[in-house]
C-alpha positions in Angstrom: 0.2 -0.3 -0.2 1.3 3.5 -0.7 0.8 6.6 0.9 0.9 9.9 -0.4 1.5 12.6 3.0 1.0 16.2 1.8 1.1 19.6 2.9 2.3 22.6 1.3 2.3 25.4 4.2 4.7 27.6 4.5 5.4 28.0 7.7 6.5 24.8 9.8 4.5 25.0 13.3 3.7 22.6 16.2 1.4 20.0 13.0 4.1 20.0 10.9 6.0 19.0 14.1 3.4 16.0 14.8 2.7 14.9 11.1 6.5 14.2 11.2 5.8 12.1 13.8 3.1 9.8 12.4 5.9 9.6 9.1 8.5 8.9 11.7 6.1 6.4 13.4 4.7 4.7 10.0 8.1 4.2 8.5 9.3 2.0 11.7 6.2 -0.4 10.6 8.0 -0.2 7.3 5.7 1.6 5.5 6.1 2.8 2.1 5.3 6.8 1.7 5.5 9.5 -0.5 5.4 13.5 1.0 4.8 16.0 -0.5 5.6 19.8 0.7 6.4 22.9 0.0 10.0 24.0 -1.4 8.6 27.7 -0.1 9.4 25.9 3.6 12.5 25.5 4.1 12.3 23.8 7.7 10.2 21.3 6.2 12.1 20.5 3.8 15.5 20.5 6.0 13.7 18.3 8.3 12.2 16.0 6.2 16.0 15.5 3.9 17.3 14.3 7.6 14.4 11.4 7.3 15.1 10.2 4.0 18.5 9.7 5.0 17.6 7.4 7.7 14.7 5.5 5.3 16.6 5.8 2.4 14.1 2.4 0.7 10.4 3.3 2.2 10.6 7.5 1.7 10.2 9.4 -1.2 10.1 12.9 -0.4 8.2 15.2 -3.9 9.1 18.5 -3.9 5.9 21.1 -5.2 6.2 25.1 -6.4 3.4 26.5 -4.4 1.7 27.4 -1.0 -1.9 27.8 0.6 -2.7 31.3 1.1 -4.8 33.9 1.8 -8.9 32.6 0.9 -6.9 28.9 0.0 -10.4 27.7 0.2 -11.5 29.3 -2.3 -8.5 29.6 -4.7 -8.0 25.7 -4.8 -10.9 25.4 -6.6 -9.9 28.2 -9.9 -6.3 27.1 -9.8 -6.4 24.5 -12.4 -2.9 24.2 -13.6 -2.0 23.7 -10.5 -4.9 20.3 -9.9 -4.0 19.2 -13.6 -0.2 18.9 -12.2 -1.0 17.4 -8.7 -3.6 15.2 -10.3 -0.8 13.5 -13.1 1.5 13.5 -9.9 -1.2 11.2 -8.0 -3.3 9.8 -10.4 -3.0 5.5 -10.1 -0.1 6.1 -8.1 -1.1 5.8 -4.1 -3.4 4.0 -2.4 -4.5 6.5 -0.3 -3.7 10.5 0.4 -3.7 12.2 3.8 -4.0 16.0 3.5 -1.7 17.5 6.9 -3.9 20.7 7.8 -3.8 23.1 10.2 -6.8 24.1 9.3 -9.3 23.1 6.3 -7.9 25.7 4.1 -3.9 25.0 3.9 -3.4 21.9 1.9 -6.1 21.7 0.0 -5.7 21.6 -3.0 -5.0 18.0 -2.6 -8.0 17.3 -1.8 -9.8 18.6 -5.1 -6.9 16.6 -6.8 -6.9 13.6 -4.9 -10.8 13.6 -5.2 -10.5 13.6 -9.4 -7.9 10.9 -9.3 -10.7 8.9 -7.3 -8.7 8.3 -4.1 -9.2 7.8 -0.6 -8.5 11.5 0.7 -7.4 11.6 4.8 -7.6 14.9 6.4 -4.8 15.2 9.4 -6.2 18.5 10.8 -6.1 20.4 14.5 -9.6 21.3 14.7 -12.6 21.4 13.5 -12.6 25.5 12.6 -13.8 27.3 10.0 -12.7 30.3 8.7 -15.2 32.3 9.9 -13.6 31.0 13.7 -10.6 33.2 12.9 -12.1 36.2 12.3 -10.5 36.2 8.7 -12.1 39.2 5.9 -14.4 37.6 3.8 -14.9 34.9 5.6 -19.2 34.8 5.0 -17.7 33.5 1.3 -15.1 31.4 2.1 -17.1 29.5 4.8 -18.9 28.0 1.8 -16.0 26.8 0.2 -14.9 25.3 3.6 -17.6 23.1 4.1 -17.5 21.7 0.9 -13.7 20.6 1.5 -15.0 19.0 4.3 -17.3 17.1 3.2 -15.5 15.9 0.2 -13.0 14.0 2.8 -13.3 10.5 3.6 -11.8 10.8 6.9 -10.7 12.6 9.5 -7.5 11.6 12.5 -8.0 15.3 14.9 -6.0 15.4 17.6 -8.9 16.2 20.3 -12.3 14.6 21.8 -13.5 18.4 21.3 -12.3 19.1 18.0 -14.0 15.2 16.6 -17.1 16.5 18.7 -16.9 19.6 16.4 -16.4 17.8 13.4 -19.7 15.8 14.3 -21.6 18.1 15.4 -20.8 21.7 13.9 -20.0 20.2 10.9 -22.6 17.1 11.1 -19.5 14.6 9.4 -20.4 10.7 10.5 -18.6 9.4 13.5 -17.4 6.4 12.4 -14.5 8.4 9.9 -13.1 10.3 12.6 -10.5 8.8 14.2 -8.6 10.3 17.6 -4.4 10.8 17.8 -3.9 13.6 20.1 -0.3 15.5 20.4 2.4 14.1 22.0 5.8 15.5 22.8 9.3 12.6 24.3 9.2 13.6 27.8 12.4 11.2 28.1 14.1 14.2 26.0 12.8 17.0 27.9 15.0 18.2 30.4 13.6 18.0 33.9 13.1 21.1 36.0 12.4 21.5 40.1 9.1 23.6 41.3 10.2 27.2 41.0 10.9 28.3 44.5 11.1 32.6 43.1 10.8 34.7 40.1 13.3 36.6 38.0 13.4 40.1 38.7 11.9 41.5 36.4 9.3 38.8 36.3 10.6 37.5 32.5 7.7 35.6 30.5 7.5 33.6 27.5 5.2 33.4 24.3 6.6 30.9 21.6 4.4 30.3 18.2 4.4 32.0 14.8 3.9 35.6 14.7 0.6 36.6 13.5 -3.0 36.9 14.0 -4.3 34.2 14.9 -1.7 33.6 18.1 -2.7 37.4 19.5 1.2 39.0 19.9 -1.0 42.0 20.1 -2.7 41.3 23.1 0.6 41.4 25.0 1.9 44.4 23.3 -1.9 46.3 24.0 -1.7 45.1 27.4 1.6 46.0 28.5 1.2 49.5 27.1 -2.1 50.0 29.2 0.3 48.5 32.1 3.5 51.6 31.3 5.2 50.6 35.4 4.6 46.5 35.4 7.9 45.3 34.9 8.7 42.1 33.3 10.5 41.4 30.4 8.7 39.6 27.4 10.4 37.1 24.9 8.5 36.6 21.7 10.3 33.0 19.7 8.6 32.7 16.4 8.7 34.4 13.3 6.0 35.3 10.9 4.0 37.7 8.7 2.9 40.4 11.4 6.9 40.0 12.5 8.1 43.7 10.8 5.0 45.2 12.3 5.0 44.4 15.8 8.7 44.9 15.8 7.9 48.1 14.5 5.5 49.0 17.3 7.9 48.1 19.7 11.0 50.6 18.0 8.3 53.5 18.5 7.6 52.7 21.7 9.5 53.6 24.7 7.1 51.5 27.3 7.1 48.5 24.8 10.9 48.9 24.0 12.1 48.3 27.1 10.3 45.1 27.5 9.6 43.5 25.0 12.7 41.3 22.9 12.2 39.6 19.7 14.1 36.3 19.3 13.1 35.0 15.7 12.7 30.7 15.4 14.7 28.4 17.4 15.7 24.8 17.2 15.4 24.5 21.1 13.0 27.0 22.6 13.0 24.2 25.4 15.9 26.0 27.0 14.9 29.8 26.2 10.7 28.7 27.7 12.9 26.9 31.2 14.9 30.5 32.1 11.0 32.1 32.4 8.6 32.8 34.7 5.4 31.8 32.6 4.6 30.9 29.8 2.0 33.2 27.9 -0.7 32.1 25.1 -3.1 34.7 24.0 -4.1 33.0 21.0 -7.6 33.6 19.1 -7.6 29.7 18.4 -5.6 26.8 19.4 -5.9 23.2 18.8 -3.4 21.4 21.4 -0.5 23.3 21.1 3.2 21.5 21.6 4.5 24.9 23.5 2.0 23.7 26.2 2.4 20.4 26.5 6.4 20.8 26.7 5.8 24.4 29.2 3.8 21.7 31.3 6.2 18.7 31.2 9.3 21.5 32.5 7.3 22.4 35.4 6.7 26.1 33.5 4.0 28.0 35.0 1.3 28.8 31.9 -1.4 31.3 31.0 -3.6 30.8 27.4 -7.1 32.0 26.1 -9.5 29.3 27.4 -10.0 28.4 23.9 -10.4 24.8 21.9 -8.1 22.5 22.6 -5.9 24.0 25.5 -9.7 24.4 27.7 -9.3 20.4 27.9 -6.3 20.6 29.1 -5.7 23.6 31.6 -7.2 24.3 34.7 -9.4 27.3 35.1 -6.8 29.3 37.0 -4.6 28.7 34.3 -7.4 30.5 31.1 -8.4 33.8 30.5 -11.2 34.6 28.8 -9.9 36.1 24.8 -8.9 39.4 24.9 -10.8 40.0 28.1 -7.6 42.7 29.0 -9.4 42.7 33.2 -9.4 38.6 33.3 -6.3 38.3 31.6 -4.3 40.5 34.9 -6.9 38.7 37.5 -5.3 35.6 36.3 -1.6 36.8 36.3 -2.2 38.5 39.3 -3.1 35.1 41.6 -0.9 33.3 39.2 2.6 36.0 40.5 0.9 36.0 43.8 0.0 32.5 44.9 3.1 30.5 45.2 2.2 26.5 47.0 -1.4 27.3 44.8 0.6 27.8 41.4 2.9 24.9 42.5 0.1 22.5 43.1 -1.0 23.6 39.5 1.9 22.9 38.2 2.4 20.0 39.6 -1.2 18.3 38.6 -0.8 19.4 34.9 3.1 17.4 34.5 1.4 14.5 35.9 -0.8 14.6 33.3 1.6 15.0 30.5 3.7 12.8 31.5 0.7 10.2 31.9 -1.1 10.8 27.9 2.6 11.2 26.5 3.3 7.7 25.9 5.7 6.8 22.7 4.5 3.7 22.4 0.7 4.4 22.7 0.8 6.9 20.4 2.5 4.7 18.1 0.7 1.6 18.4 -2.7 4.6 18.2 -0.8 5.6 14.2 -0.4 1.7 13.5 -4.2 1.2 14.4 -5.1 4.1 12.1 -3.7 3.5 9.1 -4.5 -0.1 9.4 -8.5 0.5 9.3 -7.5 3.1 6.6 -5.9 0.9 4.7 -8.4 -1.7 4.8 -11.3 0.4 3.3 -9.1 2.1 0.8 -11.1 1.9 -1.9 -14.7 2.5 0.3 
């Protein structure tokens, strides 16, 4: 059985890391895989080529010269040359196509090309989001095309019970077409740290992820300007389309310029996180972010929006309402002042992530899911 993995996102983030984990798991079981990725994603290119060295007989790489962009759910239906090219690359060559999608718009061209070629297409997607959930332009029109894409897919692999519930009920997708594969981190490779006994002076906060509207770094900049007397250091790790705009704002603000540092991409954010007092995740929407699991594994306090997969994992005291500055302030004050209670919450997060991050169990689930998918590949 031949499987094509496809991801044409120009951004390498948590879902791309998990996609590589799934590929590595299947390769260790001697599956024959091809991976199509965007030439605009250098990080993906580097990691996949490293994987190719370990599995030269089982892995084939297929770089493509296009990438998902704005209003992709609409554009995919009208980018005829791309669709023809993909159709020719997949027709009669694969038994199963897995579209790795941060949301339903990303990598959506392969859904259309795969269905034209009459190949079973599975979406590995962390969420049940529609464009309107993300607050993007032309969302009313993009929603219509996105719903068509959801219905074209033959099955879904998602990462959280809440998202599976959303796929079933919000999008009216049948339960037997949806599989659960929860995100995982390798806790054995994460250094252990003691519970914090004192904060840095000034407080040192960190945010890790793509710099874009969805991750909502602007919320933190706004909050800092609203509280000019609050002494802290905010480290922003990552790059993205809003990096120049936010960097310019910081440079032009006397308040922000003394508090905010942009560190760019890091191959080892854990090392930076271990020197911080608090991980902040003010995202508009989220799946189950790996950085949250990693923070729990090194016993770092977390303050995040009560959105999606984070709401399932974090205790009430570590969640705030989206874009609610007052609620954020109250939760932050609690985390910085109630030392004993926060230590208990940190320990609970740690025990939770250790309990459920079992690599052997993850590999077993991958094997079970793909066995079911391939046994019904022509359904």
